[in-house]
C-alpha positions in Angstrom: 103.6 106.4 103.8 105.4 103.3 105.1 108.8 102.5 103.7 107.5 99.1 102.4 105.4 101.1 100.0 108.5 102.6 98.4 110.2 99.3 98.1 107.2 98.1 96.1 107.0 101.1 93.8 110.8 101.2 93.2 110.6 97.6 92.2 108.3 98.5 89.3 111.1 100.5 87.6 112.9 98.5 85.0 116.7 98.5 85.4 116.6 99.3 89.1 117.3 95.9 90.8 118.1 94.9 94.4 121.7 96.1 94.3 120.8 99.6 93.1 118.0 99.8 95.6 120.4 99.1 98.4 122.6 101.9 97.1 119.7 104.3 97.0 118.8 103.4 100.6 122.3 103.9 101.8 122.7 107.2 99.9 119.4 108.8 100.9 118.6 107.0 104.2 115.2 105.7 103.0 113.7 104.8 99.7 110.9 107.3 100.4 113.5 110.1 100.4 115.0 108.6 97.2 111.6 108.7 95.5 111.4 112.5 96.0 115.1 113.1 95.0 115.8 115.3 92.0 117.5 113.8 88.9 120.7 115.6 89.9 120.7 113.9 93.3 119.9 110.5 91.8 122.9 110.8 89.5 125.1 111.0 92.6 124.4 107.4 93.3 126.7 104.8 91.7 125.0 103.0 88.8 122.5 105.8 88.1 123.6 107.0 84.7 121.6 109.3 82.4 119.4 106.6 80.9 118.6 105.0 84.3 117.7 108.4 85.8 115.5 109.2 82.8 113.7 105.9 83.2 113.2 106.6 86.9 111.8 110.1 86.3 109.5 108.9 83.6 108.1 106.0 85.7 107.8 108.1 88.9 105.5 110.5 87.1 103.1 107.7 86.3 102.9 106.2 89.8 101.1 107.4 92.9 102.7 105.2 95.6 99.7 105.0 97.9 97.2 104.3 95.1 99.6 101.7 93.5 99.9 99.9 96.9 96.1 99.6 97.3 95.6 98.4 93.7 98.5 95.9 94.1 97.1 94.5 97.3 94.0 93.4 95.5 95.8 90.6 93.7 98.9 90.4 95.9 97.7 90.6 99.6 100.7 88.8 101.0 104.3 90.1 100.5 107.4 91.2 102.4 109.9 93.9 101.7 113.3 94.5 103.4 111.5 97.1 105.4 109.3 94.5 107.1 110.5 92.7 110.3 109.1 89.4 108.9 111.3 89.4 105.8 113.4 86.2 105.9 116.6 87.1 107.7 118.8 84.7 105.8 117.7 86.2 102.5 118.1 89.7 103.8 121.8 88.9 104.5 122.5 88.1 100.9 123.9 90.8 98.5 120.8 91.0 96.3 117.6 90.2 98.3 114.4 90.7 96.3 112.8 94.1 96.8 109.4 92.3 97.1 109.0 88.7 98.2 105.5 87.4 97.7 104.2 84.4 99.6 101.3 82.0 100.2 100.8 79.4 102.8 101.7 79.1 106.5 104.3 81.5 107.9 106.5 80.4 110.8 108.2 83.3 112.6 111.2 81.2 113.8 111.8 80.2 110.2 111.8 83.8 109.1 114.2 84.7 111.9 116.7 82.1 110.7 116.2 80.0 113.8 114.7 76.9 112.2 117.4 75.0 110.3 116.8 75.0 106.6 118.3 72.9 103.8 118.0 73.3 100.1 117.7 70.1 98.0 118.0 70.6 94.2 118.8 68.6 91.1 117.9 67.5 87.6 114.4 67.4 86.1 115.2 63.9 84.7 116.6 62.0 87.7 117.6 58.3 87.8 116.1 55.8 90.2 119.3 56.2 92.3 118.9 60.0 92.5 115.2 59.7 93.4 115.9 57.1 96.1 118.6 59.1 97.8 116.6 62.4 97.5 113.6 60.8 99.2 115.6 59.1 101.8 117.6 62.3 102.8 114.6 64.6 102.6 112.5 62.4 104.8 115.4 62.0 107.3 115.9 65.8 107.5 112.2 66.5 107.9 112.0 64.1 110.8 114.8 65.9 112.5 113.0 69.2 112.2 114.7 70.7 109.2 112.7 72.7 106.7 113.3 71.5 103.1 113.7 74.3 100.5 113.4 73.6 96.7 111.8 74.9 93.5 109.0 72.5 92.8 110.4 71.7 89.4 109.9 68.2 87.9 112.4 65.6 89.1 114.5 66.1 92.2 112.7 69.2 93.4 109.3 67.4 93.3 110.7 64.3 95.1 112.3 66.4 97.8 109.0 68.2 98.5 106.9 65.1 98.5 109.2 63.0 100.7 109.4 65.8 103.2 105.6 66.2 103.4 105.1 62.4 103.6 107.4 62.4 106.6 105.3 65.0 108.3 107.8 67.8 107.6 107.6 71.4 106.4 108.8 72.6 103.0 109.2 75.8 101.1 108.8 76.1 97.4 110.4 79.0 95.5 108.7 79.8 92.2 109.9 81.4 89.0 106.3 82.4 88.4 103.7 84.2 90.5 102.8 82.3 93.7 99.4 81.6 92.2 100.8 80.1 89.0 101.6 76.4 89.4 104.4 75.2 87.1 104.5 72.5 86.0 100.7 72.4 86.1 100.6 68.7 87.0 102.1 69.6 90.4 98.8 71.2 91.4 98.1 68.6 94.1 101.6 69.0 95.5 101.1 72.8 95.5 98.0 72.5 97.6 99.8 70.2 100.1 102.6 72.7 100.5 100.2 75.6 101.1 98.5 73.5 103.9 101.7 73.2 105.9 104.4 75.1 104.2 105.1 78.1 102.1 105.3 79.1 98.4 107.5 82.2 97.7 108.4 84.3 94.6 109.8 87.7 93.7 107.2 87.8 90.9 103.7 89.2 91.4 100.5 87.3 90.9 99.7 86.0 87.5 103.4 86.1 86.3 103.7 83.2 83.8 106.6 80.8 83.4 109.6 82.1 81.5 113.0 80.4 81.2 114.8 83.7 82.0 113.2 83.9 85.5 114.2 80.5 86.9 117.9 81.2 87.3 117.1 84.3 89.3 114.8 82.4 91.6 117.7 80.0 92.4 119.4 82.7 94.5 116.4 82.8 96.7 116.5 79.0 97.2 120.2 79.4 98.2 119.5 82.4 100.3 116.8 80.6 102.4 119.0 77.6 103.0 121.9 77.2 105.5 123.2 74.4 103.2 122.4 73.1 99.7 122.4 69.5 98.6 122.8 68.8 94.9 121.4 65.3 94.5 121.8 64.7 90.8 122.9 67.2 88.1 124.5 67.1 84.7 127.0 69.7 83.6 124.3 72.0 82.3 121.8 72.1 85.1 120.0 74.9 86.9 120.9 73.1 90.2 124.5 74.1 89.6 123.5 77.7 89.5 121.9 77.3 92.9 125.1 75.6 94.1 127.3 78.4 92.8 125.2 81.1 94.4 125.1 79.1 97.6 128.9 79.1 97.6 129.0 82.8 96.9 126.6 83.3 99.9 129.0 81.2 102.1 126.5 78.4 102.4 127.8 74.8 102.6 127.3 72.8 99.4 127.0 69.0 99.3 126.9 66.8 96.3 125.8 63.2 95.8 128.5 61.1 94.2 128.0 58.4 91.5 129.8 56.6 88.7 132.2 58.7 86.7 130.6 57.5 83.4 127.1 58.6 84.5 126.3 61.8 82.6 123.6 62.8 85.0 126.1 63.1 87.8 128.9 65.0 85.9 127.7 68.3 87.5 127.9 66.7 90.9 131.4 65.3 90.2 132.5 68.8 89.1 131.2 70.3 92.4 133.1 67.7 94.4 136.3 68.5 92.5 135.7 72.2 93.2 135.4 71.6 97.0 131.8 70.6 97.6 131.3 68.1 100.5 130.3 64.6 99.5 127.0 63.4 100.9 128.0 60.5 103.2 126.3 57.1 102.9 125.4 57.0 106.5 122.5 59.5 107.2 123.6 60.0 110.8 126.9 61.3 109.5 125.1 63.8 107.2 122.8 64.9 110.1 125.9 65.6 112.2 127.5 67.6 109.3 124.4 69.7 108.9 124.3 70.4 112.7 121.8 67.9 113.9 122.5 65.1 116.4 121.1 61.7 115.5 117.7 61.1 117.2 119.1 58.3 119.5 121.5 60.8 121.0 118.9 63.5 121.6 116.1 61.6 123.3 116.8 63.3 126.7 117.8 66.7 125.4 114.3 68.2 125.5 114.0 71.3 123.3 117.7 71.7 122.5 118.0 73.3 119.1 119.2 71.0 116.3 122.2 73.3 115.6 123.3 73.3 119.3 125.8 70.4 119.3 127.3 71.2 122.7 126.0 72.4 126.0 127.2 75.8 127.5 130.2 75.7 129.7 132.3 78.2 131.7 134.0 80.6 129.4 137.7 81.4 129.7 138.8 85.0 130.3 138.4 87.3 127.4 141.7 87.9 125.5 143.0 91.4 124.8 141.2 92.4 121.5 140.3 95.4 119.5 136.9 96.8 120.5 135.0 95.4 117.5 136.7 92.0 117.6 135.9 91.8 121.3 132.3 92.7 120.7 131.9 89.9 118.2 133.9 87.4 120.3 131.6 88.2 123.3 128.6 87.3 121.0 130.1 83.8 120.4 130.0 81.1 123.0 131.0 77.5 123.5 127.5 76.7 122.2 127.2 76.5 118.4 125.4 79.6 117.1 124.2 80.5 113.6 125.8 83.5 111.9 122.6 85.7 111.9 122.2 85.2 115.7 125.8 86.3 116.3 125.1 89.4 114.1 122.0 90.1 116.3 123.9 89.7 119.6 126.9 91.7 118.4 124.7 94.6 117.2 127.0 95.2 114.2 126.6 95.1 110.4 126.7 91.6 108.9 129.8 92.5 106.9 131.7 93.7 110.0 130.7 90.5 111.9 131.8 88.3 109.0 135.2 90.0 108.8 135.7 89.9 112.6 134.8 86.2 112.7 137.4 85.5 110.0 140.1 87.3 112.0 139.1 85.4 115.2 139.3 82.1 113.3 142.9 83.0 112.1 143.7 83.8 115.8 142.5 80.4 116.8 139.7 81.8 119.0 136.7 80.8 117.0 135.9 77.9 114.7 133.4 77.8 111.8 131.1 74.8 111.4 128.9 73.8 108.5 125.9 75.9 107.8 127.6 79.3 108.8 127.6 78.3 112.4 130.4 79.3 114.9 131.6 78.5 118.4 134.6 79.4 120.5 137.6 77.1 120.3 
């Protein structure tokens, strides 16, 4: 059986989440081997106490992996697991990627590989005219520049971001806290159909999963994971958008917030983010585009297919400095051209954690500089 089958069946065991699954994989090599492991061997894995192991043994006895896969596919024909090459790379780099990521719509391989620039736009379900206006303006501008807009299709800011993106001819991803076949709120059915026609709906919950308030905070980590940067357009102090911002910060994504009057309650969450170090969204959209890694259209008319995150053209590299082997390997993967973190990981051929540590050391040595959106270039 394929490894993806075991990601699926392990995800059915209550109490065994993404972090424990990674520990199992690291300990046994594969989740297939972990599925066959004895209770004594399972207890060797950090986090697997007596109750957890008991739950695993009881559930395993009830599941035939191959039969479960075939039955599951009848209602859930489209999903990825970390064992699949198509699993979104940016999400896979996070500490707790979903064991199963269901989807519906149009898949774009470059998007899954982390090549297409993605920006999350989130905010309150009860936005002001000011918040709506800026959300639509920014979403449309980013869409026209080739950015994919990521949001959660909730009422308010999420809905406006999706709609403005589609109206501008762009592509958008909607992350659900329900199954991908359950539209919530229900009056967004038309928007849902539009997204499926040219975008993607994703969820870690299987088909038919109804809305539940406990599931929406968890889905926010997927929005943050899919995005190179997150824009919080309007959010009071108690807002789910702030969870997305916090997770994005934990994932080392850039967080931006829309500023407003100090006495406007709906923006108190944004004001707190700014105090905590979030970047203010500039009034001039060209400036925002530059901050996110795009060059204003008027400056790129003759650049052909230059990627949006490539702000400078390649130049002759200076001689390599004397570095430790691993630092040298990472430094060689970086160039004068701006490169996203995941591409550097791929070029270096090292674990993401090792590359991240090496890049930090190279920054401190003045050899590499970090730009918004987890992008790097040589100094």
